[in-house]
Steps between C-alpha positions, in 0.01 A plus 500: 500500500429232239162328489454139598486264205218249509582169337215284373598178323166325519634227727377411846768547763543352844771709664649847480844657451589861425654658197669835549377764256689822546507528879166334576418129518219365287338175611572228246369147561774248426351153498251432227256215468586387149379551148131505591458857376635397158346155485323444171617830349612500137857624451495543119783253439411443133427128538181505293504205264807336654478136605634410843555144622544469876598170661374412846221752448213316662539721807739723694770700325438326168131582488559857620758546222263366237225729628727806502595445136142421401393835647758662274341336196700180467343169410616249758565127516443354844688178563548292811530135597179531703191466276263663751731800540524544122124481457432747781765752397398493133134542590575800722692673224229438244228618738697825537492545122856389421620265227634186665588142415545233766732202444594234753869411462798373695800723426733207573360311200650618172217357289231667712686831484529487122131415473427798728698736277337360186153547650579860602619585149201325341258696721662844502751499212822539699673499836643845571559483875605203710497509878677201654336495841445130574681385810464392861703425812580177681710622788739282695859526613726348238601202716131406531388585147387206284627502145139506381444835675813643340400382154136611526587858595797545265328335204180702532682833529794450264402229257150648487644837398721329243212307340258793500749754368620265229140446389405870507807652334429405136182711502685796652795465264271492198337828608834644621332605824470323829524505876616221729447569868627248753368501855798426718513584873691690764596145605760499220720669762463193721264379770558225756299192414462603137809375320283357223279807462783754536716313249216485249410868539866605472528283189198676354684831525795356305255362246343846467830678439618248242165515321519880491834477318366245252170662415569875502564500127140385451363785712417248772578601857550266794472615860445348842293614796603398850206527740550525872251375756166517320177431684302240308233251602765229513723707727217594733410133535845404631527410868814718512328802342525731802868418550576555132308827501683633806835397354427676172385824660804505728732489199343731244478879493145510362284390789236294327484166330515479126180451301465300181409825325845639583659223294233513230557871442872437449418219256263722301759776477781270384261350244420841358644718226613739773762244610648439156855601600509291818640149466710257701388664824372361829247729667467440873145567622570436866418812695877552523577165663805303388628316807350171612 
């Protein structure tokens, strides 16, 4: 009779299923608590010396992405429209021993974005990695949505990506190396009450694919990451949090909420030399959820 195979992944599990090994079942926990066991671990992604600019990085997914790349040796530029968030995030990175520059900028303002890019190049010599993460939701059914809410969401996500990418590309093209990573969303598939957000995130995927075609000859890749339901401070503060959480867990195979580190790890990988032959792709980090 074959021996039982013990599986030890380092994760904490909350329930149990069985895997058949030969003719005996071995207990295998199936629901894991996230990336806590890997949190803060270096993955050797060869980012030492690279310069990464991350928009909307004062907190949440943006800050986690900047931190993940900093841990891999990158020098990072923190930028956000919120001065306090920029100051706090930059200070935390520096206190941890990382090279960081903080710049307050509105990605919807072309002049501020160009000044941001110029400051990053002046401080660190180049921009090698751009993560277009800035964005937010203003949810309403279309018949009740003010034009200002449409414009604010679409401009921040799409025009912001346009301005930032346009400003960062010359540095990448000069070095003939670069990474553009656009944070889209599972919402690109459509969500009720999010016509503005879903349209903008779907547009960002088209932007990513077109950019990949344009920039491949310069050894610049462009990819998108589509997060699912990710538990952030902003999400937890919503009055509808429990409803949203239950809805997400009912629709995804992996029975836990996403963590900002899940998205950050995907960002760090796509930014790395190990992802040099991946471009024009959209990576869904959703726990397997696609439906609304």
